[in-house]
Structures are given as C-alpha cells and as structure tokens.
MARLUMPA-336585 format. One record per residue (C-alpha): x, y, z. Coordinates in pm, whole numbers, padded with zeros to 5 digits, always signed. Each point is the difference from the previous one (the first is absolute). Layout:
<rs>
XYZ;...
</rs>
This chain:
<rs>
+00000+00000+00000;+00129+00346-00093;-00025+00278+00258;+00016+00378-00008;+00265+00095+00255;+00073+00351+00125;+00349+00031+00149;+00032+00289+00246;+00294+00162+00177;-00125+00183+00311;+00080+00360+00082;+00208+00023+00320;+00028+00380+00003;-00338+00065+00160;-00166+00043-00338;+00262+00242-00134;+00216-00063-00307;+00334-00154+00089;+00270+00225-00159;+00244-00292+00019;-00224-00247-00177;+00153-00308-00160;-00102-00230-00282;-00239-00277+00124;+00231-00276-00120;-00160-00281+00202;-00349+00077-00127;+00129+00030-00357;+00150-00350+00023;-00326-00142+00141;-00197+00178-00272;+00222-00156-00267;-00048-00358+00118;-00374+00045+00054;-00046+00141-00347;+00212-00280-00146;-00238-00245+00174;-00308+00154-00163;-00120+00235+00275;-00088+00366-00050;+00209+00234+00215;+00030+00366+00091;+00243+00175+00235;-00102+00284+00232;+00280+00178+00186;-00149+00219+00274;+00344+00120+00112;+00051+00221-00304;-00302+00224+00054;-00198+00193+00256;-00260-00263+00074;-00365+00081-00067;-00199-00308+00096;-00295+00108-00215;+00216-00004-00314;+00162-00325+00117;-00346-00153+00027;-00088+00121-00349;+00313-00161-00144;-00071-00326+00179;-00360-00008-00121;+00105+00064-00359;+00228-00303+00011;-00239-00208+00214;+00263-00241+00140;-00075-00345+00138;+00269+00039+00267;+00268+00232+00133;+00374-00061+00035;+00191+00228+00237;+00371+00029+00077;+00167+00153+00303;+00311+00013+00214;-00023-00040+00376;-00045+00364+00101;-00301+00027-00232;-00222-00229+00208;-00228+00279+00128;-00054+00124-00355;-00070-00349-00133;-00249-00061+00281;-00183+00324-00075;-00007-00062-00375;-00106-00364+00036;-00285+00102+00232;-00124+00255-00253;+00026-00247-00291;-00175-00280+00188;-00285+00220+00121;-00059+00154-00341;+00059-00296-00233;+00008-00322+00210;+00260-00158-00232;+00300-00219+00098;+00308+00195+00106;+00347-00152-00047;+00315+00153+00149;+00362-00051-00105;+00335+00161+00079;+00205+00016+00320;-00299+00064+00225;-00173-00313-00124;+00317-00208+00020;+00112+00100+00349;-00331+00058+00183;-00264-00205-00188;-00195-00134+00298;-00022+00340+00169;-00125+00156-00323;-00265-00263-00076;-00129-00009+00360;-00015+00377+00047;-00101+00144-00337;-00232-00067-00293;+00279-00155-00204;-00112-00353-00090;+00325-00154-00125;+00369+00076+00050;+00250-00122-00259;+00335-00096+00154;+00322+00083-00185;+00006+00004-00379;-00344+00053-00144;+00028-00081-00370;-00068-00374+00021;-00221+00021+00307;-00244+00258-00137;-00066-00204-00315;-00049-00317+00204;-00221+00192+00243;-00235+00131-00268;-00025-00349-00148;-00105-00140+00339;-00207+00266+00175;-00238-00272+00117;+00284-00228+00122;+00236+00235+00183;+00146-00280+00213;+00167-00137-00314;+00182+00326-00078;+00357+00014+00131;+00138+00309+00165;-00308+00174+00143;-00169+00085+00330;-00377+00042-00031;-00323+00043+00190;-00224-00307+00010;-00313+00115+00179;+00114+00088+00351;+00326-00194-00035;+00333+00117-00147;+00179-00268-00197;+00343-00022-00162;+00125-00229-00275;+00342-00152-00067;+00274+00232-00133;+00038+00049-00373;+00329-00078-00168;+00199+00297-00130;+00012+00074-00371;+00342-00125-00107;-00012+00123-00359;-00074+00372+00029;+00030+00034-00377;-00330-00188-00021;-00182+00288+00170;-00143+00245-00258;+00117+00360+00004;-00211+00235+00213;-00318+00131-00163;+00143+00344-00076;-00285+00077-00238;-00254-00002+00285;+00144+00310+00168;+00088+00353-00100;+00370-00041-00079;+00046+00374-00045;-00101+00054+00359;+00219-00272+00149;+00308+00060-00213;+00053+00363+00095;+00364+00051+00093;+00054+00211+00310;+00267+00249-00103;+00052+00087+00365;+00127-00348+00088;+00319+00106+00175;+00143-00352-00004;+00048+00016-00376;+00243+00230-00172;-00087+00146-00343;+00351-00089-00116;-00105-00367+00001;-00338+00038-00171;-00025-00135-00356;+00017+00269-00268;-00336+00065-00166;-00108+00192-00310;-00086+00360+00072;-00348+00037+00148;-00029-00363+00111;-00054-00069+00371;+00133-00295+00198;-00255-00262+00102;+00058-00259+00273;-00165-00334+00070;+00031-00268+00271;+00118-00346-00105;+00065-00310+00209;+00283-00221-00123;-00027-00249+00284;-00170-00087+00326;+00126-00067+00349;+00317+00047+00202;+00210-00276+00162;+00103+00218+00295;-00206+00022+00319;+00059+00344+00151;-00181+00047+00331;-00205+00304-00104;-00099-00120-00349;-00342-00132-00100;+00091-00258-00259;-00255-00148-00237;+00236-00272-00129;+00314-00134+00166;+00165-00124-00320;+00082+00209-00304;-00128-00078-00349;+00099+00204-00304;-00156+00040-00341;+00228-00069-00294;+00183+00307-00125;-00155-00054-00343;-00348+00015+00153;+00083+00321+00188;+00144+00157-00316;-00315-00091-00190;-00213+00183+00254;+00232+00303+00000;-00018+00014-00380;-00381-00011+00015;-00005+00286+00250;+00242+00206-00205;-00163-00050-00339;-00369-00001+00096;-00006+00239+00295;+00309+00216-00048;+00158-00112+00328;+00363+00115+00036;+00074-00098+00362;-00061-00330+00178;-00038-00025+00377;+00074-00358+00103;-00212-00052+00311;+00146-00338+00095;+00078-00045+00368;+00355-00071-00118;+00076+00076-00365;+00381-00027+00028;+00036-00353+00135;+00205-00212-00238;+00311+00168-00144;-00026-00224-00305;-00361+00106-00061;+00089+00366+00053;+00293-00012-00245;-00212-00163-00269;-00282+00244+00062;+00234+00300-00030;+00137-00130-00330;-00351-00044-00141;-00154+00323+00132;+00280+00241-00098;-00087+00006-00376;-00365+00081+00084;+00099+00349+00122;-00254-00018+00283;+00049+00117+00355;-00060-00250+00280;+00052-00048+00372;-00054-00249+00282;+00101-00122+00345;+00311-00188+00111;+00153-00137+00314;+00332+00146+00103;+00168-00337-00058;-00148-00083-00343;+00210+00255-00192;+00367+00097-00029;+00183+00288-00170;+00043-00183-00330;-00370-00083-00014;-00101+00349+00111;+00201+00145-00289;-00179-00226-00247;-00337+00084+00157;+00067+00372-00027;+00104-00021-00367;-00310-00201-00097;-00248+00277+00081;-00069-00050+00372;-00136+00322+00149;+00028-00085+00368;+00060-00297+00226;-00173-00055+00333;+00162-00165+00303;-00169-00113+00318;+00286+00114+00225;-00223+00049+00309;+00293+00037+00244;+00380-00004+00020;+00003-00151+00349;+00137-00355+00014;-00224-00074+00300;-00322+00115-00167;+00093-00168-00332;+00036-00325+00196;-00335+00047+00170;-00161+00072-00339;+00155-00317-00146;+00130+00208-00292;+00307-00224-00052;+00216+00295-00103;+00267+00196+00185;+00057+00374+00052;+00327-00030-00195;-00181-00145-00300;-00263+00276+00015;+00266+00270+00005;+00199-00161-00281;-00301-00033-00231;-00114+00354+00076;+00347+00134-00089;+00014-00206-00320;-00344+00117-00109;+00095+00364+00054;+00332-00048-00181;-00182-00143-00300;-00234+00300+00014;-00320-00204+00014;-00291+00187+00166;-00097-00179+00318;-00286-00012+00248;+00018-00190+00327;-00239-00108+00273;+00077+00076+00366;-00191-00149+00295;-00002+00147+00349;-00131-00154+00323;+00061-00370-00067;+00019-00218+00313;+00337+00067+00162;+00035+00348-00155;+00190+00260+00204;+00132+00347-00067;+00338-00162-00058;-00127-00242-00267;-00172+00287-00182;+00320+00202+00018;+00186-00286-00173;-00228+00045-00302;+00044+00377+00006;+00380-00041+00017;+00007-00243-00293;-00196+00240-00222;+00237+00278+00104;+00307-00203-00099;-00133-00088-00347;-00144+00346-00068;-00365-00088-00051;-00306+00203+00106;-00191-00313+00091;-00374-00017-00017;-00240+00070+00282;-00005-00246+00285;-00324-00191+00042;-00127-00161+00318;-00019-00376-00009;-00360-00120-00028;-00094-00364+00067;-00215-00087-00300;-00190-00331-00022;+00214-00262-00170;+00333+00126+00139;+00205-00192+00259;-00015+00309+00225;-00381-00002-00012;-00009-00370+00086;+00230+00063+00297;-00225+00282+00120;-00307-00225-00015;+00181-00290+00168;+00121+00206+00297;-00319+00203+00043;+00132+00333-00124;-00285-00016-00251;-00283-00145+00205;-00288+00091-00231;+00090-00061-00364;-00324+00143-00135;+00035+00329+00188;+00361+00024-00109;-00095-00067-00363;-00258+00277+00021;+00252+00240+00151;+00239-00042-00294;-00243+00195-00219;+00045+00331+00182;+00212+00141-00284;+00328+00040+00190;+00167-00321-00119;+00371-00014+00092;-00002+00368+00099;-00129-00080+00352;+00121-00282+00220;-00259-00256+00103;+00198-00148+00287;+00309+00118+00179;+00235-00298-00021;+00290+00195+00153;+00106+00106+00350;-00048+00364-00098;-00307+00193+00108;-00273+00054-00258;+00092+00366-00026;+00370-00080-00049;-00080-00246-00277;-00237+00247-00164;+00264+00272+00006;+00274-00234-00120;-00146-00056-00346;+00004+00367-00096;+00323+00067+00186;+00174-00281-00190;-00125+00119-00339;+00131+00350+00070;+00339-00138+00105;+00032-00202-00320;-00070+00302-00220;+00227+00226+00204;+00284-00253-00030;-00058-00025-00374;+00023+00376-00047;+00329+00003+00189;+00125-00290-00213;-00068+00200-00317;+00182+00303+00139;+00306-00213+00075;-00022-00191-00333;-00047+00277-00262;+00033-00237-00297;-00320-00172+00111;-00166+00330+00082;+00050+00137-00351;-00091-00332-00158;-00329-00024+00189;-00100+00364-00044;-00018-00057-00376;-00305-00225+00020;-00350+00011+00146;+00002-00303+00223;+00027-00125+00356;+00375+00060+00023;-00045+00372-00072;-00093+00150+00339;-00136+00320-00155;-00239-00194-00223;-00086-00236+00285;-00118+00281+00225;-00174+00171-00290;-00189-00321-00081;-00105-00047+00361;-00138+00354+00003;-00180-00021-00335;-00129-00355+00030;+00016-00135+00355;-00001-00377+00033;-00228-00208+00220;+00294-00017+00241;+00031+00379+00016;-00371+00043+00063;+00002-00265+00270;+00311+00147+00163;-00166+00340+00014;-00318-00145+00144;+00198-00194+00258;+00189+00311+00104;-00330+00180+00054;-00163-00285+00190;+00275-00185+00183;-00242-00107+00266;-00180-00212-00259;+00317-00166-00126;-00047-00307+00215;-00366-00063-00065;+00034-00375+00035;+00328-00030+00186;-00132+00215+00286;-00271-00260+00051;+00204-00312-00036;+00373+00071-00034;+00178-00324+00085;+00208-00010+00314;+00217-00260-00168;+00087+00028-00368;-00023-00312-00216;+00329-00187-00014;+00073+00008-00373;+00364-00096+00043;+00147-00329-00118;
</rs>
C-alpha cells in the first residue's frame, strides 16, 4: 500500500525563524527512500520560517497526508511534544519520530507524548519496512511503539553496510536556493581559499554526508553509531557533481561526525576532488592528520578543518577518554597553522574533574601556538553520551523526563546544567567568560610579538584577523555572544537546574 507521508522538522526557536538553519539532510534521505518505494512525500521545515500554525494547517490539508514523520535531536523534545499534540488533535494520524531524540530516549517519548512510533538509529530501511507493516509493528526491527496502553520495543536493526546503496537525498523536494545560501560572514573561512567564480556568480554551499559513525567513545559525545562506514569516493564525487551541475553548488560541507578518519581515504579523496575546483570542509581528530596530509588537504580546496580539541589538560583528556595527549594537540595545531589552513576548534569547560588549573592549561597551549581559540562551552550531558549515563546511574539526573524537558530552554551549551567541579556556581559561571577573554588577549599579544603573522592575518577577512573578528561579532553576533550577554545580565539564573540538583560528587569519568 502506498502512503502520503509528510516529513516535518520542528521549530525549536519558539516559532521564530532560525538564522542558523541547516539543510534537513536526514529527512531528505528518508524522503528519497520512501519515494523510491512508491510513496508520495513532502518535506516541511518549520525551522526556516516564522511559524504560523494556520498556514501550516493549510499546507497540511492541501497535501492530505496519511501520516507524519518527524525528526529531532534531544534538546528538541519539548517542541516535538507540542507539535505532536497539535497534529494528533487536529488530524488523528500516526506520528513517527526519528533522529537522536528517538534513538536515545524512545520510551520516554512514546510514553509522554503523542508520538506513536520511534525509529532507532538509521531510518532508511526501517521506515520502508514500517510502512509495509503498519498492521504488524512487532515484526519491524528497530522501533519502539505504543500498543494500546503498553510500550513495546523490537529487536535492533542491522546497520546499512553498503552506503552507496542509499539513494541521494531528495534535493528536489526543498528550496535549494534557500538552503544553499553561503554566509559571507563565516569568519572560519578565508576568502583567499574560496574557489574563483565568474563575475556576478555567488557561492552556494550544501551539506553532504560521506560516511556514518565514529569509532571513538568520548565521554561527552552522543554517538549514533560506534563503528565508521564510508561511502565510496566515486559515489561521493557523483553526488558532488550532481550538486554542482544541477544546483550550482560550489562548496560542500561534509557533516560526518569524523570526515578525516582514514589517511588513505583522505589522500584519494583529495586527488579526486582537486580537479573539480570546489570548496569543501569537514571535521577531523587531532591524531588523524599530519603535516604532509594537511598540505595535501589545503591544496585540494579545503576551506577549513574542524578539531574537537576540548581541552589541553592531560587529566581531563583522560577523563574524557579522548585517547590523545596535550603534546599531540599542540603539534597538530602548530602544523595546521604552518600550512595556513583555516581552523575551528571545540573547547569544553566544566567536565568532571575540571579546575582553574586544568582550564589554564588549555589557555596556555593556545597562547604558545598563537591561536585565538573558539568560545568555551559548558559540558552538557546529552542522552546517549557516557557522561549522561553516569549521571543517571549515580542519581545526578534523577528525573530523565524533567531533564529532557529542561534541555529545550534555548541556552544549550551556553549555561551549565550541573556543576561537576569543586568551584562554586558563580566561579564556574564567571570562568567561561574570563577564559575566553584571556585567550583573545593572549592572541593579540602573540600577534604583536610575531609581526609576520600579524601582517599575514590582517590581509584577510577571517577568524585569524582580530579586527575582522571583532567587527563580525559586532555586526552579526553569534548564538554564543547573545547567550553570553544574557548570562551576564542574569547571572542569578545561570544555574537554573544545577541550583536545584547540583551533584555533591561528580561522576567518575576517569579510566
């Protein structure tokens, strides 16, 4: 039986358009496999508009779907619950949820919302099987569902081993002009690296996934898949060619958890992508690249490389189970800067065991290599992470549903949920902004004492140019900047949850 399926991404900005909207890649993949299986599909992305429920209802009624498919990450639970309630009351059709929220908290979602079925993990095979067996849900692998007053779960579904067998996302079902807009104010990319275009032509960017999963188990990370599977380079190139020729895409954002994993794969990719004259970028671990590879990456059109540094403290790296050392972090940072490859890094503050001294180790490392860093973010235990599981096991998180609801307050990693340190709440709150200021102050001094870098960086509009950095923050403040300002104005509210249930004993995340 063929169904009419409406795939919806909820709005998590309280009904306002998200200025940092991303391409709904997961829904586009699901749409592709459903359409290939004979179903009629539409995609509705509520995050890219100021939501007017009357117009939403009109769009739904024009399509007249048989069921709804939603996607969400963990902090979107409150928005999914609200949307599912509205959909169920108005249309009384089955509601299926996928994504991280469904994978990590399926029972909570089914038992406390109007979502009928949660799809665990990859959805492409499961959703087709599910629609073929709506009257025999117990036979469908990889779901949690409501059966009357009972919540039931089925056996896990095997992972898709041949990712080349998955059709390309259904790009034609969305407004590609809207999603491919290139933000010229992205300070992590330098114009010197952008591909040259004919006069009058604008750059267009699109998200692509070359693989799934990550074999590393960092304590703070919410993994979907513990192993890594990659598409063939030929298959990736075919999709890039389609995007370039049909939609005018000039830049590819690889959204893999870990794009730079195999050096062999990366070398072959660089050799194949260089002649395409397209810009591209992705994420790496500090220990999956070296100077020789970084040079090749830079010459092949890479616009920026992202590292999950998190900390330069050996003690905190051990507790995070990062399996890298401060020396390796510093070496790779130096090599990346020497090659001249634009870089963004992640920094986490407040992990169990954190002290002022461990934070200072990170600040000192950035000072030695001459890097302005990025903003520090408080560690947040998200469902699916080892840290979250520790918090549940030791009672730090005693009410998972209330905690899940609290994650939707819009502050994300800009406000700490629990104080895992021996510092007072106020000290920890102050430390984030104090540390960020120190990093930038050290960087400015580094440039003064290293004029060759100062003059090199002042030539380009990117993160390494402090003048442009401050100008960009003033003209187009980031979510971090807005949150930092709000926190400074309302410090008393900084510990909304931690003031109620800050643990007396931090989880032991050490080895």
